[in-house]
PDB file of the backbone (N, CA, C, O) and the ligand in Angstrom, with CONECT records:
HET     CU  A 101       1
ATOM      1  N   MET A   1     125.142 136.522  91.771  1.00  0.00           N
ATOM      2  CA  MET A   1     123.606 136.403  92.033  1.00  0.00           C
ATOM      3  C   MET A   1     122.959 135.700  90.876  1.00  0.00           C
ATOM      4  O   MET A   1     122.082 134.861  91.081  1.00  0.00           O
ATOM      5  N   LYS A   2     123.364 136.016  89.655  1.00  0.00           N
ATOM      6  CA  LYS A   2     122.746 135.329  88.504  1.00  0.00           C
ATOM      7  C   LYS A   2     123.027 133.814  88.593  1.00  0.00           C
ATOM      8  O   LYS A   2     122.165 132.973  88.336  1.00  0.00           O
ATOM      9  N   LYS A   3     124.196 133.540  88.945  1.00  0.00           N
ATOM     10  CA  LYS A   3     124.675 132.168  88.965  1.00  0.00           C
ATOM     11  C   LYS A   3     123.838 131.307  89.993  1.00  0.00           C
ATOM     12  O   LYS A   3     123.551 130.135  89.748  1.00  0.00           O
ATOM     13  N   VAL A   4     123.455 131.966  91.183  1.00  0.00           N
ATOM     14  CA  VAL A   4     122.729 131.336  92.193  1.00  0.00           C
ATOM     15  C   VAL A   4     121.318 131.046  91.676  1.00  0.00           C
ATOM     16  O   VAL A   4     120.770 129.969  91.910  1.00  0.00           O
ATOM     17  N   LEU A   5     120.760 131.988  90.995  1.00  0.00           N
ATOM     18  CA  LEU A   5     119.376 131.804  90.443  1.00  0.00           C
ATOM     19  C   LEU A   5     119.350 130.735  89.435  1.00  0.00           C
ATOM     20  O   LEU A   5     118.417 129.933  89.409  1.00  0.00           O
ATOM     21  N   LEU A   6     120.398 130.681  88.545  1.00  0.00           N
ATOM     22  CA  LEU A   6     120.452 129.550  87.598  1.00  0.00           C
ATOM     23  C   LEU A   6     120.504 128.177  88.259  1.00  0.00           C
ATOM     24  O   LEU A   6     119.756 127.278  87.876  1.00  0.00           O
ATOM     25  N   SER A   7     121.356 128.011  89.219  1.00  0.00           N
ATOM     26  CA  SER A   7     121.416 126.713  89.837  1.00  0.00           C
ATOM     27  C   SER A   7     120.171 126.400  90.623  1.00  0.00           C
ATOM     28  O   SER A   7     119.812 125.227  90.718  1.00  0.00           O
ATOM     29  N   LEU A   8     119.511 127.341  91.176  1.00  0.00           N
ATOM     30  CA  LEU A   8     118.203 127.125  91.799  1.00  0.00           C
ATOM     31  C   LEU A   8     117.220 126.570  90.797  1.00  0.00           C
ATOM     32  O   LEU A   8     116.465 125.641  91.083  1.00  0.00           O
ATOM     33  N   ALA A   9     117.246 127.173  89.583  1.00  0.00           N
ATOM     34  CA  ALA A   9     116.271 126.682  88.632  1.00  0.00           C
ATOM     35  C   ALA A   9     116.556 125.232  88.285  1.00  0.00           C
ATOM     36  O   ALA A   9     115.638 124.431  88.107  1.00  0.00           O
ATOM     37  N   ALA A  10     117.853 124.898  88.190  1.00  0.00           N
ATOM     38  CA  ALA A  10     118.255 123.474  87.862  1.00  0.00           C
ATOM     39  C   ALA A  10     117.738 122.607  88.939  1.00  0.00           C
ATOM     40  O   ALA A  10     117.157 121.557  88.664  1.00  0.00           O
ATOM     41  N   LEU A  11     117.921 122.994  90.136  1.00  0.00           N
ATOM     42  CA  LEU A  11     117.475 122.185  91.328  1.00  0.00           C
ATOM     43  C   LEU A  11     115.943 121.900  91.228  1.00  0.00           C
ATOM     44  O   LEU A  11     115.505 120.770  91.442  1.00  0.00           O
ATOM     45  N   VAL A  12     115.209 122.861  90.926  1.00  0.00           N
ATOM     46  CA  VAL A  12     113.695 122.788  90.737  1.00  0.00           C
ATOM     47  C   VAL A  12     113.437 121.721  89.702  1.00  0.00           C
ATOM     48  O   VAL A  12     112.654 120.795  89.915  1.00  0.00           O
ATOM     49  N   ALA A  13     114.112 121.869  88.571  1.00  0.00           N
ATOM     50  CA  ALA A  13     113.884 120.979  87.436  1.00  0.00           C
ATOM     51  C   ALA A  13     114.086 119.558  87.824  1.00  0.00           C
ATOM     52  O   ALA A  13     113.297 118.692  87.446  1.00  0.00           O
ATOM     53  N   VAL A  14     115.164 119.281  88.600  1.00  0.00           N
ATOM     54  CA  VAL A  14     115.528 117.928  88.990  1.00  0.00           C
ATOM     55  C   VAL A  14     114.453 117.348  89.996  1.00  0.00           C
ATOM     56  O   VAL A  14     113.990 116.214  89.873  1.00  0.00           O
ATOM     57  N   ALA A  15     114.095 118.240  91.016  1.00  0.00           N
ATOM     58  CA  ALA A  15     113.036 117.872  91.996  1.00  0.00           C
ATOM     59  C   ALA A  15     111.670 117.679  91.400  1.00  0.00           C
ATOM     60  O   ALA A  15     110.805 117.044  92.003  1.00  0.00           O
ATOM     61  N   GLY A  16     111.468 118.222  90.218  1.00  0.00           N
ATOM     62  CA  GLY A  16     110.159 118.204  89.619  1.00  0.00           C
ATOM     63  C   GLY A  16     109.929 116.974  88.848  1.00  0.00           C
ATOM     64  O   GLY A  16     108.839 116.803  88.302  1.00  0.00           O
ATOM     65  N   ALA A  17     110.878 116.098  88.760  1.00  0.00           N
ATOM     66  CA  ALA A  17     110.717 114.838  88.059  1.00  0.00           C
ATOM     67  C   ALA A  17     109.781 113.909  88.811  1.00  0.00           C
ATOM     68  O   ALA A  17     109.805 113.821  90.038  1.00  0.00           O
ATOM     69  N   ASP A  18     108.972 113.232  88.050  1.00  0.00           N
ATOM     70  CA  ASP A  18     107.976 112.329  88.626  1.00  0.00           C
ATOM     71  C   ASP A  18     108.330 110.786  88.399  1.00  0.00           C
ATOM     72  O   ASP A  18     109.044 110.383  87.481  1.00  0.00           O
ATOM     73  N   GLN A  19     107.769 110.041  89.301  1.00  0.00           N
ATOM     74  CA  GLN A  19     107.917 108.621  89.191  1.00  0.00           C
ATOM     75  C   GLN A  19     106.568 107.999  89.303  1.00  0.00           C
ATOM     76  O   GLN A  19     105.643 108.542  89.907  1.00  0.00           O
ATOM     77  N   LEU A  20     106.479 106.807  88.685  1.00  0.00           N
ATOM     78  CA  LEU A  20     105.192 106.042  88.834  1.00  0.00           C
ATOM     79  C   LEU A  20     105.548 104.778  89.701  1.00  0.00           C
ATOM     80  O   LEU A  20     106.385 103.971  89.298  1.00  0.00           O
ATOM     81  N   VAL A  21     104.935 104.633  90.826  1.00  0.00           N
ATOM     82  CA  VAL A  21     105.138 103.581  91.721  1.00  0.00           C
ATOM     83  C   VAL A  21     103.891 102.605  91.746  1.00  0.00           C
ATOM     84  O   VAL A  21     102.740 103.013  91.906  1.00  0.00           O
ATOM     85  N   LYS A  22     104.215 101.344  91.581  1.00  0.00           N
ATOM     86  CA  LYS A  22     103.116 100.390  91.670  1.00  0.00           C
ATOM     87  C   LYS A  22     103.181  99.654  92.973  1.00  0.00           C
ATOM     88  O   LYS A  22     104.227  99.142  93.370  1.00  0.00           O
ATOM     89  N   LEU A  23     102.027  99.604  93.647  1.00  0.00           N
ATOM     90  CA  LEU A  23     101.938  98.931  94.928  1.00  0.00           C
ATOM     91  C   LEU A  23     100.919  97.820  94.953  1.00  0.00           C
ATOM     92  O   LEU A  23      99.854  97.907  94.341  1.00  0.00           O
ATOM     93  N   LYS A  24     101.239  96.857  95.617  1.00  0.00           N
ATOM     94  CA  LYS A  24     100.266  95.687  95.916  1.00  0.00           C
ATOM     95  C   LYS A  24      99.707  95.891  97.305  1.00  0.00           C
ATOM     96  O   LYS A  24     100.411  95.969  98.312  1.00  0.00           O
ATOM     97  N   ILE A  25      98.346  95.975  97.283  1.00  0.00           N
ATOM     98  CA  ILE A  25      97.675  96.308  98.590  1.00  0.00           C
ATOM     99  C   ILE A  25      96.748  95.145  98.936  1.00  0.00           C
ATOM    100  O   ILE A  25      96.006  94.622  98.105  1.00  0.00           O
ATOM    101  N   GLU A  26      96.842  94.760 100.268  1.00  0.00           N
ATOM    102  CA  GLU A  26      95.981  93.711 100.757  1.00  0.00           C
ATOM    103  C   GLU A  26      95.032  94.172 101.724  1.00  0.00           C
ATOM    104  O   GLU A  26      95.353  95.042 102.532  1.00  0.00           O
ATOM    105  N   GLY A  27      93.828  93.635 101.708  1.00  0.00           N
ATOM    106  CA  GLY A  27      92.791  93.875 102.773  1.00  0.00           C
ATOM    107  C   GLY A  27      91.750  94.875 102.418  1.00  0.00           C
ATOM    108  O   GLY A  27      90.908  95.202 103.253  1.00  0.00           O
ATOM    109  N   MET A  28      91.767  95.388 101.189  1.00  0.00           N
ATOM    110  CA  MET A  28      90.676  96.310 100.726  1.00  0.00           C
ATOM    111  C   MET A  28      89.454  95.524 100.377  1.00  0.00           C
ATOM    112  O   MET A  28      89.486  94.628  99.533  1.00  0.00           O
ATOM    113  N   MET A  29      88.364  95.869 101.039  1.00  0.00           N
ATOM    114  CA  MET A  29      87.108  95.130 100.827  1.00  0.00           C
ATOM    115  C   MET A  29      85.994  95.882 100.188  1.00  0.00           C
ATOM    116  O   MET A  29      85.047  95.267  99.697  1.00  0.00           O
ATOM    117  N   CYS A  30      86.057  97.174 100.169  1.00  0.00           N
ATOM    118  CA  CYS A  30      84.942  98.049  99.655  1.00  0.00           C
ATOM    119  C   CYS A  30      85.456  99.446  99.345  1.00  0.00           C
ATOM    120  O   CYS A  30      86.584  99.806  99.680  1.00  0.00           O
ATOM    121  N   PRO A  31      84.590 100.226  98.691  1.00  0.00           N
ATOM    122  CA  PRO A  31      84.965 101.510  98.166  1.00  0.00           C
ATOM    123  C   PRO A  31      85.521 102.395  99.347  1.00  0.00           C
ATOM    124  O   PRO A  31      86.388 103.239  99.117  1.00  0.00           O
ATOM    125  N   ALA A  32      85.034 102.203 100.561  1.00  0.00           N
ATOM    126  CA  ALA A  32      85.533 103.048 101.662  1.00  0.00           C
ATOM    127  C   ALA A  32      86.996 102.716 101.915  1.00  0.00           C
ATOM    128  O   ALA A  32      87.759 103.623 102.247  1.00  0.00           O
ATOM    129  N   CYS A  33      87.423 101.484 101.778  1.00  0.00           N
ATOM    130  CA  CYS A  33      88.854 101.123 101.898  1.00  0.00           C
ATOM    131  C   CYS A  33      89.695 101.793 100.821  1.00  0.00           C
ATOM    132  O   CYS A  33      90.797 102.275 101.081  1.00  0.00           O
ATOM    133  N   VAL A  34      89.159 101.813  99.618  1.00  0.00           N
ATOM    134  CA  VAL A  34      89.849 102.491  98.497  1.00  0.00           C
ATOM    135  C   VAL A  34      90.056 103.987  98.841  1.00  0.00           C
ATOM    136  O   VAL A  34      91.093 104.570  98.524  1.00  0.00           O
ATOM    137  N   LYS A  35      89.046 104.586  99.493  1.00  0.00           N
ATOM    138  CA  LYS A  35      89.157 105.986  99.879  1.00  0.00           C
ATOM    139  C   LYS A  35      90.131 106.172 100.999  1.00  0.00           C
ATOM    140  O   LYS A  35      90.885 107.145 101.005  1.00  0.00           O
ATOM    141  N   ASN A  36      90.139 105.241 101.980  1.00  0.00           N
ATOM    142  CA  ASN A  36      91.125 105.302 103.024  1.00  0.00           C
ATOM    143  C   ASN A  36      92.598 105.246 102.477  1.00  0.00           C
ATOM    144  O   ASN A  36      93.447 106.060 102.841  1.00  0.00           O
ATOM    145  N   VAL A  37      92.856 104.200 101.547  1.00  0.00           N
ATOM    146  CA  VAL A  37      94.117 104.058 100.994  1.00  0.00           C
ATOM    147  C   VAL A  37      94.538 105.327 100.185  1.00  0.00           C
ATOM    148  O   VAL A  37      95.657 105.832 100.282  1.00  0.00           O
ATOM    149  N   LYS A  38      93.561 105.787  99.397  1.00  0.00           N
ATOM    150  CA  LYS A  38      93.844 106.962  98.564  1.00  0.00           C
ATOM    151  C   LYS A  38      94.212 108.140  99.511  1.00  0.00           C
ATOM    152  O   LYS A  38      95.140 108.894  99.220  1.00  0.00           O
ATOM    153  N   GLY A  39      93.515 108.285 100.588  1.00  0.00           N
ATOM    154  CA  GLY A  39      93.775 109.424 101.520  1.00  0.00           C
ATOM    155  C   GLY A  39      95.107 109.230 102.204  1.00  0.00           C
ATOM    156  O   GLY A  39      95.831 110.200 102.432  1.00  0.00           O
ATOM    157  N   SER A  40      95.443 108.016 102.531  1.00  0.00           N
ATOM    158  CA  SER A  40      96.776 107.793 103.228  1.00  0.00           C
ATOM    159  C   SER A  40      97.841 108.091 102.257  1.00  0.00           C
ATOM    160  O   SER A  40      98.856 108.674 102.638  1.00  0.00           O
ATOM    161  N   LEU A  41      97.675 107.713 100.954  1.00  0.00           N
ATOM    162  CA  LEU A  41      98.746 108.028  99.971  1.00  0.00           C
ATOM    163  C   LEU A  41      98.887 109.507  99.783  1.00  0.00           C
ATOM    164  O   LEU A  41     100.001 110.021  99.695  1.00  0.00           O
ATOM    165  N   GLY A  42      97.720 110.237  99.717  1.00  0.00           N
ATOM    166  CA  GLY A  42      97.715 111.624  99.484  1.00  0.00           C
ATOM    167  C   GLY A  42      98.372 112.413 100.659  1.00  0.00           C
ATOM    168  O   GLY A  42      98.822 113.544 100.474  1.00  0.00           O
ATOM    169  N   ASP A  43      98.416 111.824 101.810  1.00  0.00           N
ATOM    170  CA  ASP A  43      99.079 112.504 102.963  1.00  0.00           C
ATOM    171  C   ASP A  43     100.555 112.388 102.923  1.00  0.00           C
ATOM    172  O   ASP A  43     101.240 113.131 103.626  1.00  0.00           O
ATOM    173  N   VAL A  44     101.079 111.515 102.156  1.00  0.00           N
ATOM    174  CA  VAL A  44     102.547 111.380 102.008  1.00  0.00           C
ATOM    175  C   VAL A  44     103.088 112.512 101.200  1.00  0.00           C
ATOM    176  O   VAL A  44     102.594 112.798 100.109  1.00  0.00           O
ATOM    177  N   LYS A  45     104.105 113.167 101.721  1.00  0.00           N
ATOM    178  CA  LYS A  45     104.647 114.389 101.151  1.00  0.00           C
ATOM    179  C   LYS A  45     105.243 114.034  99.797  1.00  0.00           C
ATOM    180  O   LYS A  45     106.059 113.115  99.716  1.00  0.00           O
ATOM    181  N   GLY A  46     104.872 114.714  98.758  1.00  0.00           N
ATOM    182  CA  GLY A  46     105.425 114.459  97.466  1.00  0.00           C
ATOM    183  C   GLY A  46     104.623 113.652  96.462  1.00  0.00           C
ATOM    184  O   GLY A  46     104.890 113.568  95.263  1.00  0.00           O
ATOM    185  N   VAL A  47     103.571 113.044  97.112  1.00  0.00           N
ATOM    186  CA  VAL A  47     102.678 112.223  96.330  1.00  0.00           C
ATOM    187  C   VAL A  47     101.661 113.164  95.560  1.00  0.00           C
ATOM    188  O   VAL A  47     101.012 114.006  96.181  1.00  0.00           O
ATOM    189  N   LYS A  48     101.548 113.007  94.278  1.00  0.00           N
ATOM    190  CA  LYS A  48     100.661 113.969  93.488  1.00  0.00           C
ATOM    191  C   LYS A  48      99.336 113.337  93.104  1.00  0.00           C
ATOM    192  O   LYS A  48      98.321 114.031  93.085  1.00  0.00           O
ATOM    193  N   ASP A  49      99.304 111.972  92.781  1.00  0.00           N
ATOM    194  CA  ASP A  49      98.123 111.431  92.345  1.00  0.00           C
ATOM    195  C   ASP A  49      98.135 109.942  92.678  1.00  0.00           C
ATOM    196  O   ASP A  49      99.208 109.341  92.618  1.00  0.00           O
ATOM    197  N   ALA A  50      97.061 109.330  93.012  1.00  0.00           N
ATOM    198  CA  ALA A  50      97.033 107.943  93.241  1.00  0.00           C
ATOM    199  C   ALA A  50      95.764 107.268  92.652  1.00  0.00           C
ATOM    200  O   ALA A  50      94.642 107.660  92.971  1.00  0.00           O
ATOM    201  N   ASP A  51      95.962 106.278  91.814  1.00  0.00           N
ATOM    202  CA  ASP A  51      94.796 105.448  91.395  1.00  0.00           C
ATOM    203  C   ASP A  51      94.885 104.139  92.129  1.00  0.00           C
ATOM    204  O   ASP A  51      95.891 103.431  92.087  1.00  0.00           O
ATOM    205  N   VAL A  52      93.768 103.833  92.820  1.00  0.00           N
ATOM    206  CA  VAL A  52      93.652 102.704  93.658  1.00  0.00           C
ATOM    207  C   VAL A  52      92.564 101.770  93.058  1.00  0.00           C
ATOM    208  O   VAL A  52      91.422 102.177  92.847  1.00  0.00           O
ATOM    209  N   TYR A  53      92.981 100.452  92.781  1.00  0.00           N
ATOM    210  CA  TYR A  53      92.101  99.443  92.189  1.00  0.00           C
ATOM    211  C   TYR A  53      91.681  98.483  93.168  1.00  0.00           C
ATOM    212  O   TYR A  53      92.496  97.686  93.633  1.00  0.00           O
ATOM    213  N   LEU A  54      90.352  98.492  93.556  1.00  0.00           N
ATOM    214  CA  LEU A  54      89.834  97.639  94.573  1.00  0.00           C
ATOM    215  C   LEU A  54      89.944  96.125  94.190  1.00  0.00           C
ATOM    216  O   LEU A  54      90.444  95.287  94.940  1.00  0.00           O
ATOM    217  N   LYS A  55      89.468  95.875  93.045  1.00  0.00           N
ATOM    218  CA  LYS A  55      89.419  94.394  92.484  1.00  0.00           C
ATOM    219  C   LYS A  55      90.776  93.857  92.414  1.00  0.00           C
ATOM    220  O   LYS A  55      90.987  92.732  92.867  1.00  0.00           O
ATOM    221  N   ASP A  56      91.720  94.548  91.891  1.00  0.00           N
ATOM    222  CA  ASP A  56      93.028  94.052  91.720  1.00  0.00           C
ATOM    223  C   ASP A  56      93.921  94.111  92.912  1.00  0.00           C
ATOM    224  O   ASP A  56      95.007  93.532  92.929  1.00  0.00           O
ATOM    225  N   GLY A  57      93.460  94.814  93.910  1.00  0.00           N
ATOM    226  CA  GLY A  57      94.296  95.072  95.053  1.00  0.00           C
ATOM    227  C   GLY A  57      95.637  95.736  94.795  1.00  0.00           C
ATOM    228  O   GLY A  57      96.696  95.304  95.249  1.00  0.00           O
ATOM    229  N   ARG A  58      95.518  96.809  94.041  1.00  0.00           N
ATOM    230  CA  ARG A  58      96.786  97.467  93.689  1.00  0.00           C
ATOM    231  C   ARG A  58      96.544  98.970  93.570  1.00  0.00           C
ATOM    232  O   ARG A  58      95.416  99.453  93.472  1.00  0.00           O
ATOM    233  N   ALA A  59      97.669  99.673  93.584  1.00  0.00           N
ATOM    234  CA  ALA A  59      97.620 101.102  93.361  1.00  0.00           C
ATOM    235  C   ALA A  59      98.757 101.580  92.456  1.00  0.00           C
ATOM    236  O   ALA A  59      99.824 100.967  92.435  1.00  0.00           O
ATOM    237  N   GLU A  60      98.540 102.675  91.702  1.00  0.00           N
ATOM    238  CA  GLU A  60      99.536 103.279  90.915  1.00  0.00           C
ATOM    239  C   GLU A  60      99.693 104.691  91.396  1.00  0.00           C
ATOM    240  O   GLU A  60      98.725 105.451  91.370  1.00  0.00           O
ATOM    241  N   VAL A  61     100.841 105.068  91.824  1.00  0.00           N
ATOM    242  CA  VAL A  61     100.989 106.304  92.528  1.00  0.00           C
ATOM    243  C   VAL A  61     102.002 107.259  91.762  1.00  0.00           C
ATOM    244  O   VAL A  61     103.173 106.928  91.571  1.00  0.00           O
ATOM    245  N   LYS A  62     101.507 108.380  91.370  1.00  0.00           N
ATOM    246  CA  LYS A  62     102.409 109.417  90.728  1.00  0.00           C
ATOM    247  C   LYS A  62     102.976 110.245  91.875  1.00  0.00           C
ATOM    248  O   LYS A  62     102.242 110.804  92.690  1.00  0.00           O
ATOM    249  N   ALA A  63     104.262 110.303  91.913  1.00  0.00           N
ATOM    250  CA  ALA A  63     104.944 111.108  93.004  1.00  0.00           C
ATOM    251  C   ALA A  63     106.257 111.695  92.506  1.00  0.00           C
ATOM    252  O   ALA A  63     106.867 111.332  91.500  1.00  0.00           O
ATOM    253  N   ASP A  64     106.585 112.617  93.323  1.00  0.00           N
ATOM    254  CA  ASP A  64     108.033 113.202  93.156  1.00  0.00           C
ATOM    255  C   ASP A  64     109.016 112.111  93.203  1.00  0.00           C
ATOM    256  O   ASP A  64     108.851 111.112  93.903  1.00  0.00           O
ATOM    257  N   ASP A  65     110.059 112.314  92.439  1.00  0.00           N
ATOM    258  CA  ASP A  65     111.146 111.324  92.456  1.00  0.00           C
ATOM    259  C   ASP A  65     111.763 111.099  93.789  1.00  0.00           C
ATOM    260  O   ASP A  65     112.343 110.038  94.019  1.00  0.00           O
ATOM    261  N   SER A  66     111.668 112.065  94.700  1.00  0.00           N
ATOM    262  CA  SER A  66     112.348 112.015  95.996  1.00  0.00           C
ATOM    263  C   SER A  66     111.539 111.122  96.979  1.00  0.00           C
ATOM    264  O   SER A  66     112.069 110.811  98.046  1.00  0.00           O
ATOM    265  N   VAL A  67     110.360 110.719  96.696  1.00  0.00           N
ATOM    266  CA  VAL A  67     109.523 109.959  97.593  1.00  0.00           C
ATOM    267  C   VAL A  67     109.845 108.488  97.478  1.00  0.00           C
ATOM    268  O   VAL A  67     109.826 107.899  96.398  1.00  0.00           O
ATOM    269  N   LYS A  68     110.160 107.882  98.701  1.00  0.00           N
ATOM    270  CA  LYS A  68     110.510 106.509  98.709  1.00  0.00           C
ATOM    271  C   LYS A  68     109.219 105.683  98.672  1.00  0.00           C
ATOM    272  O   LYS A  68     108.314 105.946  99.463  1.00  0.00           O
ATOM    273  N   PRO A  69     109.107 104.699  97.784  1.00  0.00           N
ATOM    274  CA  PRO A  69     107.940 103.800  97.768  1.00  0.00           C
ATOM    275  C   PRO A  69     107.687 103.157  99.056  1.00  0.00           C
ATOM    276  O   PRO A  69     106.526 102.870  99.350  1.00  0.00           O
ATOM    277  N   GLU A  70     108.694 102.888  99.890  1.00  0.00           N
ATOM    278  CA  GLU A  70     108.580 102.300 101.161  1.00  0.00           C
ATOM    279  C   GLU A  70     107.666 103.213 102.108  1.00  0.00           C
ATOM    280  O   GLU A  70     106.883 102.738 102.932  1.00  0.00           O
ATOM    281  N   ALA A  71     107.857 104.550 101.894  1.00  0.00           N
ATOM    282  CA  ALA A  71     107.123 105.484 102.730  1.00  0.00           C
ATOM    283  C   ALA A  71     105.689 105.466 102.366  1.00  0.00           C
ATOM    284  O   ALA A  71     104.847 105.678 103.238  1.00  0.00           O
ATOM    285  N   MET A  72     105.337 105.220 101.095  1.00  0.00           N
ATOM    286  CA  MET A  72     103.961 105.073 100.697  1.00  0.00           C
ATOM    287  C   MET A  72     103.387 103.799 101.345  1.00  0.00           C
ATOM    288  O   MET A  72     102.235 103.823 101.780  1.00  0.00           O
ATOM    289  N   CYS A  73     104.119 102.722 101.425  1.00  0.00           N
ATOM    290  CA  CYS A  73     103.539 101.475 101.942  1.00  0.00           C
ATOM    291  C   CYS A  73     103.417 101.661 103.428  1.00  0.00           C
ATOM    292  O   CYS A  73     102.452 101.160 104.004  1.00  0.00           O
ATOM    293  N   ASP A  74     104.357 102.369 104.120  1.00  0.00           N
ATOM    294  CA  ASP A  74     104.205 102.649 105.524  1.00  0.00           C
ATOM    295  C   ASP A  74     102.867 103.365 105.832  1.00  0.00           C
ATOM    296  O   ASP A  74     102.152 103.013 106.771  1.00  0.00           O
ATOM    297  N   ALA A  75     102.576 104.334 105.042  1.00  0.00           N
ATOM    298  CA  ALA A  75     101.301 105.047 105.227  1.00  0.00           C
ATOM    299  C   ALA A  75     100.113 104.150 105.086  1.00  0.00           C
ATOM    300  O   ALA A  75      99.186 104.232 105.893  1.00  0.00           O
ATOM    301  N   ILE A  76     100.101 103.298 104.096  1.00  0.00           N
ATOM    302  CA  ILE A  76      99.097 102.358 103.924  1.00  0.00           C
ATOM    303  C   ILE A  76      98.915 101.312 105.040  1.00  0.00           C
ATOM    304  O   ILE A  76      97.802 100.938 105.410  1.00  0.00           O
ATOM    305  N   LYS A  77     100.037 100.879 105.538  1.00  0.00           N
ATOM    306  CA  LYS A  77     100.069  99.889 106.667  1.00  0.00           C
ATOM    307  C   LYS A  77      99.454 100.618 107.865  1.00  0.00           C
ATOM    308  O   LYS A  77      98.644 100.046 108.594  1.00  0.00           O
ATOM    309  N   GLN A  78      99.843 101.887 108.066  1.00  0.00           N
ATOM    310  CA  GLN A  78      99.290 102.597 109.258  1.00  0.00           C
ATOM    311  C   GLN A  78      97.737 102.708 109.207  1.00  0.00           C
ATOM    312  O   GLN A  78      97.032 102.793 110.213  1.00  0.00           O
ATOM    313  N   ALA A  79      97.296 102.698 107.966  1.00  0.00           N
ATOM    314  CA  ALA A  79      95.775 102.758 107.786  1.00  0.00           C
ATOM    315  C   ALA A  79      95.136 101.392 108.019  1.00  0.00           C
ATOM    316  O   ALA A  79      93.913 101.258 108.030  1.00  0.00           O
ATOM    317  N   GLY A  80      95.979 100.387 108.205  1.00  0.00           N
ATOM    318  CA  GLY A  80      95.416  99.025 108.452  1.00  0.00           C
ATOM    319  C   GLY A  80      95.396  98.053 107.291  1.00  0.00           C
ATOM    320  O   GLY A  80      94.682  97.052 107.350  1.00  0.00           O
ATOM    321  N   TYR A  81      96.156  98.314 106.234  1.00  0.00           N
ATOM    322  CA  TYR A  81      96.190  97.460 105.088  1.00  0.00           C
ATOM    323  C   TYR A  81      97.543  96.878 104.934  1.00  0.00           C
ATOM    324  O   TYR A  81      98.511  97.381 105.504  1.00  0.00           O
ATOM    325  N   GLY A  82      97.638  95.795 104.151  1.00  0.00           N
ATOM    326  CA  GLY A  82      98.929  95.240 103.748  1.00  0.00           C
ATOM    327  C   GLY A  82      99.421  95.876 102.540  1.00  0.00           C
ATOM    328  O   GLY A  82      98.675  96.268 101.643  1.00  0.00           O
ATOM    329  N   CYS A  83     100.777  95.980 102.526  1.00  0.00           N
ATOM    330  CA  CYS A  83     101.275  96.766 101.267  1.00  0.00           C
ATOM    331  C   CYS A  83     102.638  96.229 100.925  1.00  0.00           C
ATOM    332  O   CYS A  83     103.458  96.009 101.816  1.00  0.00           O
ATOM    333  N   LYS A  84     102.903  96.010  99.632  1.00  0.00           N
ATOM    334  CA  LYS A  84     104.259  95.685  99.062  1.00  0.00           C
ATOM    335  C   LYS A  84     104.491  96.482  97.864  1.00  0.00           C
ATOM    336  O   LYS A  84     103.556  96.735  97.104  1.00  0.00           O
ATOM    337  N   VAL A  85     105.660  96.887  97.651  1.00  0.00           N
ATOM    338  CA  VAL A  85     106.099  97.594  96.454  1.00  0.00           C
ATOM    339  C   VAL A  85     106.221  96.545  95.303  1.00  0.00           C
ATOM    340  O   VAL A  85     107.020  95.611  95.378  1.00  0.00           O
ATOM    341  N   ALA A  86     105.389  96.741  94.231  1.00  0.00           N
ATOM    342  CA  ALA A  86     105.418  95.783  93.169  1.00  0.00           C
ATOM    343  C   ALA A  86     106.669  96.152  92.201  1.00  0.00           C
ATOM    344  O   ALA A  86     106.982  97.325  91.996  1.00  0.00           O
ATOM    345  N   LYS A  87     107.276  95.185  91.690  1.00  0.00           N
ATOM    346  CA  LYS A  87     108.347  95.498  90.778  1.00  0.00           C
ATOM    347  C   LYS A  87     107.988  95.207  89.366  1.00  0.00           C
ATOM    348  O   LYS A  87     108.800  95.422  88.466  1.00  0.00           O
TER     349      LYS A  87
HETATM  350 CU    CU A 101      86.102  98.813 103.190  1.00  0.00          CU2+
END
């Protein structure tokens, strides 16, 4: 039993790692767009925080390591904006 608990703790530690993903976003025209994009990103499971920059047309997303950047872009595209993962 003790062994199981220990490996569970190790799993949580691994899953708890964060990544910072940079996205290029097209089509944002005003603060409402920023809000839409932020909201869409927030709906993606594992996303913890998102900074969206209207003037630069980009976003920085803090998320769990398990989240695929493509999933973030898909959510933004569904909201009607263009999105590419910036490298
Ligand atoms: Cu707008």
